[in-house]
C-alpha positions as CSV (number, residue, x, y, z in Angstrom):
1,M,23.9,-97.9,40.4
2,V,21.7,-95.4,41.1
3,D,18.1,-95.6,40.6
4,L,16.3,-93.5,39.0
5,Q,14.1,-92.6,41.8
6,T,17.3,-91.5,44.0
7,A,18.3,-89.5,40.6
8,M,15.0,-87.5,40.6
9,A,15.5,-86.8,44.2
10,A,18.9,-85.8,43.9
11,A,18.0,-83.4,40.8
12,A,15.2,-81.7,43.1
13,T,17.4,-81.0,45.8
14,E,19.6,-79.6,43.7
15,R,17.2,-77.4,41.5
16,K,15.7,-75.9,45.2
17,K,19.0,-74.9,46.1
18,R,19.4,-73.1,43.1
19,D,16.3,-71.2,43.5
20,G,16.9,-70.1,46.9
21,A,20.3,-68.8,45.7
22,A,18.7,-66.9,42.8
23,S,16.0,-65.8,45.1
24,E,18.5,-64.3,47.6
25,D,20.7,-62.3,44.9
26,R,17.4,-60.7,43.8
27,K,16.5,-59.3,46.8
28,V,19.8,-58.0,47.3
29,R,19.7,-56.6,43.3
30,R,16.6,-54.9,44.4
31,S,17.8,-53.2,47.5
32,G,18.1,-49.1,47.7
33,P,21.9,-49.1,48.1
34,S,22.4,-51.4,45.3
35,L,20.8,-49.8,43.3
36,G,22.2,-46.3,43.9
37,I,19.1,-44.9,45.6
38,E,19.2,-43.2,48.8
39,S,16.8,-43.6,51.9
40,F,14.3,-41.0,52.2
41,D,15.8,-38.7,54.9
42,P,12.6,-36.1,55.7
43,V,14.3,-33.6,57.5
44,K,16.9,-33.5,54.5
45,H,14.3,-33.2,52.2
46,V,12.8,-30.3,54.0
47,D,16.0,-28.7,53.9
48,K,16.4,-28.9,50.3
49,E,13.0,-27.4,49.5
50,K,13.6,-24.5,51.5
51,A,17.1,-24.1,50.0
52,D,15.4,-24.5,46.7
53,T,12.8,-21.4,47.8
54,A,15.3,-19.6,48.9
55,S,17.4,-19.6,45.9
56,M,14.3,-18.6,43.6
57,W,13.3,-15.7,45.7
58,L,16.8,-14.3,45.6
59,V,17.5,-15.1,41.7
60,I,13.8,-13.0,41.0
61,A,15.3,-10.1,43.6
62,F,18.7,-10.2,41.8
63,S,16.7,-10.2,38.1
64,I,14.4,-7.0,39.5
65,A,17.4,-5.2,40.8
66,V,19.0,-5.8,37.1
67,S,16.4,-4.9,35.1
68,L,15.5,-1.4,37.4
69,A,19.2,-0.5,37.1
70,M,18.8,-1.5,32.9
71,R,16.0,0.9,32.8
72,Y,17.1,3.9,34.9
73,V,21.0,3.8,34.8
74,L,21.8,2.2,31.4
75,M,19.0,3.7,29.3
76,P,19.1,7.1,30.1
77,N,23.0,7.1,29.3
78,T,22.7,5.2,26.1
79,S,21.5,6.0,22.5
80,S,18.5,4.1,21.0
81,D,21.2,3.3,18.4
82,K,23.4,1.1,20.7
83,S,21.0,-0.8,22.8
84,D,22.2,-4.3,22.5
85,I,24.4,-3.6,25.6
86,L,21.0,-3.0,27.5
87,Y,20.3,-6.8,26.8
88,L,24.0,-8.5,26.8
89,M,24.8,-6.8,29.7
90,P,22.1,-7.9,31.9
91,L,22.1,-11.2,30.8
92,S,25.5,-11.9,31.3
93,A,25.0,-11.2,35.0
94,I,24.2,-14.9,34.9
95,I,27.5,-15.4,35.6
96,L,27.3,-14.0,39.1
97,I,24.6,-16.0,40.1
98,P,26.6,-18.8,42.0
99,Q,28.5,-16.3,43.5
100,L,25.5,-14.2,44.8
101,H,24.4,-17.7,46.6
102,R,27.8,-18.4,48.5
103,M,28.1,-14.6,49.4
104,V,24.0,-14.5,50.5
105,M,22.6,-18.3,51.4
106,P,23.7,-19.8,54.9
107,Q,25.9,-22.5,54.7
108,R,23.1,-25.2,55.5
109,F,21.7,-24.5,52.2
110,Q,25.1,-24.1,50.1
111,E,25.5,-28.1,50.6
112,H,22.2,-28.4,48.5
113,Y,23.3,-26.3,45.6
114,G,24.7,-27.7,42.6
115,K,24.9,-27.8,38.5
116,G,21.1,-27.7,38.7
117,T,20.8,-25.2,40.8
118,W,22.6,-23.0,38.6
119,F,20.5,-24.2,35.2
120,K,17.4,-23.5,36.6
121,A,18.5,-20.1,38.2
122,G,20.0,-19.1,34.7
123,F,16.3,-19.8,32.9
124,L,14.6,-17.9,35.7
125,H,17.1,-15.0,35.4
126,T,16.6,-14.6,31.9
127,F,12.8,-14.8,31.8
128,T,12.2,-12.6,35.0
129,F,14.6,-9.8,33.1
130,L,12.6,-9.8,29.8
131,A,9.1,-9.4,31.6
132,M,10.3,-7.0,33.9
133,S,12.0,-4.9,30.9
134,F,9.1,-5.0,29.1
135,L,7.2,-3.4,31.8
136,L,9.7,-0.9,32.5
137,V,10.2,0.1,28.8
138,N,6.3,0.7,27.8
139,P,3.5,2.7,29.4
140,P,2.9,4.1,31.9
141,M,6.4,3.2,33.2
142,G,8.5,4.2,29.7
143,D,7.5,5.1,25.8
144,I,10.7,3.9,23.8
145,V,8.5,3.8,20.2
146,A,7.6,7.0,17.9
147,P,3.7,7.1,16.7
148,K,3.5,5.2,13.8
149,L,0.6,4.5,10.6
150,A,-2.6,4.2,12.1
151,S,-3.9,2.4,9.1
152,H,-3.0,3.4,5.1
153,W,-2.1,6.8,3.4
154,A,-3.7,8.2,0.9
155,I,-4.0,10.6,-2.1
156,A,-7.0,12.6,-2.6
157,S,-7.6,15.3,-5.5
158,D,-10.3,18.0,-4.4
159,D,-12.0,20.2,-6.9
160,G,-14.0,22.0,-4.4
161,E,-16.9,19.7,-4.8
162,L,-15.9,16.2,-5.3
163,L,-12.8,14.5,-3.1
164,L,-11.4,11.9,-5.5
165,F,-9.3,9.1,-4.3
166,N,-7.0,7.5,-6.1
167,E,-7.5,3.5,-6.9
168,D,-4.1,2.6,-6.4
169,S,-3.0,0.8,-2.9
170,S,-0.5,2.6,-1.0
171,R,1.0,-0.7,0.6
172,D,3.9,-0.6,-1.0
173,G,4.7,3.0,-0.1
174,I,3.5,4.3,-4.0
175,I,0.8,5.5,-5.5
176,E,0.6,5.9,-9.1
177,W,-1.9,8.3,-10.8
178,V,-2.6,8.2,-14.2
179,V,-3.8,11.3,-15.9
180,E,-4.7,12.5,-19.8
181,N,-2.1,13.1,-22.3
182,D,-0.2,16.4,-21.7
183,G,-2.5,16.8,-18.3
184,R,-1.9,17.7,-14.8
185,L,-3.2,15.6,-11.3
186,E,-6.2,18.5,-11.2
187,G,-7.5,19.9,-8.4
188,E,-5.5,20.5,-4.8
189,V,-3.9,17.3,-4.0
190,W,-3.8,16.3,-0.1
191,L,-2.1,13.8,1.3
192,L,-4.2,12.2,4.1
193,F,-3.0,9.9,6.9
194,A,-3.5,9.4,10.9
195,L,-0.8,8.6,13.5
196,A,-1.6,5.9,16.2
197,D,0.6,5.8,19.8
198,N,0.4,3.8,22.5
199,V,0.6,7.3,24.8
200,N,-0.4,10.3,22.9
201,S,0.4,10.7,19.2
202,D,-0.5,14.4,19.4
203,G,2.8,15.0,21.2
204,A,4.8,14.1,18.4
205,E,6.6,16.7,16.1
206,V,5.7,15.7,12.3
207,T,7.3,17.3,9.5
208,V,7.0,16.4,5.8
209,E,9.1,17.2,2.6
210,L,8.2,17.0,-1.0
211,T,10.7,16.4,-3.7
212,H,10.3,16.9,-7.2
213,Q,12.5,17.5,-10.1
214,S,15.2,17.8,-7.0
215,V,13.2,20.8,-5.6
216,T,12.2,19.9,-2.0
217,T,9.3,21.8,0.0
218,D,8.5,21.9,3.8
219,L,4.9,21.6,4.1
220,A,2.8,21.6,6.9
221,S,-0.6,19.8,8.3
222,D,-3.6,21.7,7.9
223,E,-5.3,21.3,11.4
224,F,-8.6,22.1,10.4
225,Y,-9.1,20.0,7.2
226,W,-10.0,17.0,8.8
227,A,-12.8,18.4,10.7
228,N,-14.3,21.0,8.2
229,N,-14.4,18.0,5.6
230,I,-15.1,14.8,7.8
231,D,-18.6,14.2,5.8
232,R,-16.8,14.5,2.4
233,I,-13.7,12.0,3.7
234,N,-16.2,9.6,4.8
235,N,-18.2,9.7,1.6
236,A,-15.9,9.9,-0.7
237,T,-15.2,7.0,-3.7
238,K,-12.2,6.0,-5.3
239,T,-12.1,5.8,-9.2
240,D,-13.5,2.8,-9.4
241,N,-16.3,3.8,-7.1
242,T,-15.6,2.1,-4.0
243,S,-15.3,3.2,-0.4
244,A,-12.5,5.5,0.4
245,P,-9.9,3.8,2.3
246,V,-10.0,3.7,6.2
247,L,-7.3,6.2,7.7
248,V,-8.2,6.6,11.1
249,P,-9.3,3.6,12.5
250,H,-9.5,4.8,16.0
251,E,-10.8,7.5,17.7
252,K,-7.8,8.2,19.5
253,D,-5.6,8.0,16.1
254,Q,-4.5,11.8,15.6
255,P,-5.3,12.6,11.9
256,F,-3.3,14.7,9.0
257,A,-4.0,16.6,6.0
258,I,-0.8,18.0,3.7
259,N,-1.7,20.2,1.0
260,L,0.9,18.7,-1.9
261,G,-0.4,21.7,-3.9
262,S,-2.6,22.3,-7.2
263,N,-2.4,20.7,-10.2
264,L,0.5,18.5,-10.2
265,A,2.9,17.8,-13.2
266,V,3.5,14.3,-14.3
267,G,6.7,12.7,-13.4
268,S,7.5,11.3,-9.6
269,H,6.8,13.6,-6.3
270,D,8.7,11.7,-3.0
271,I,7.4,12.4,0.0
272,L,9.4,12.1,3.4
273,V,7.6,12.0,6.7
274,T,9.8,12.6,9.6
275,I,8.0,11.5,13.3
276,K,9.8,12.9,16.3
277,E,8.5,12.4,19.9
278,D,10.1,13.4,23.2
279,G,9.8,9.9,24.8
280,N,11.1,8.2,28.2
281,P,13.9,8.1,28.2
282,W,14.6,8.3,24.3
283,E,13.8,10.6,21.8
284,N,11.8,8.8,19.5
285,E,11.8,8.7,15.6
286,R,10.3,7.2,12.6
287,I,10.5,7.9,9.1
288,Y,8.0,6.9,6.1
289,R,8.9,7.2,2.5
290,W,6.3,7.8,-0.1
291,K,5.9,8.2,-3.3
292,L,3.3,9.9,-5.8
293,V,3.8,8.9,-9.2
294,V,1.9,11.1,-12.0
295,V,1.7,8.9,-15.2
296,E,0.2,9.8,-18.8
297,A,-2.1,7.8,-20.3
298,I,-0.8,5.2,-23.0
299,E,-2.9,6.1,-26.2
300,S,-3.8,3.3,-28.2
301,N,-3.1,3.8,-32.0
302,D,-6.5,2.0,-33.9
303,S,-4.9,0.3,-37.1
């Protein structure tokens, strides 16, 4: 028989052995190689940093070269309605980045490149190209957008004394002017608006066509109307006695005044404004379609 004291001593010894074995096992599991962690090599780390830096500058230089080729080679030989190729072709150049590294980079750098490198290089190329494109197609490097409406367009009736604006908004491209039964829109009717551009709105060619009852008339702008009537325009009121719309919000905007005729008849008067500009490198164009509708007031029958 084994007494109790001997049994407890044997159990304590066995427990110490197990704890020692477990401790050794934990030490092995915590070691770097067992966990797949490579030991830190300062020299190799420095080489990798140099390789990544060289890759970054190579991709930036490549993206700048692609952007310049897009702007000064592709754009002059591509029309604005087929401009998709200007972005698709440069962005598809991402597939050339790995081959470019193999051609340019020394062998000691190439061993540090992998899938992560190409992923980062693809993003860097994309955003560098987009930033360069924005710079190259906007002033002062380029101009690919025609002048646009500075604020609102308005219709005004001028009887020689008062300049009356209609209360209807022009935001939807239509102005409705109500006249009396069997009446006309009395006085000289003027279309007033202004153009804004990021370069020079006065360099654009603006043509206006007025169509009423299938008859189209070419109209010209009166270049002296704004200068001669600036006080009347600034002090003009709408039919609801509120201030006239702000048509020239900036001093560099170019104002236009088009005489649509006198005593306009009831009906739809369609206005086509075509803006053409010699841009860089394209000819820029913008078209506005507006409508003045002169309607008769509806009489109420009192019973």
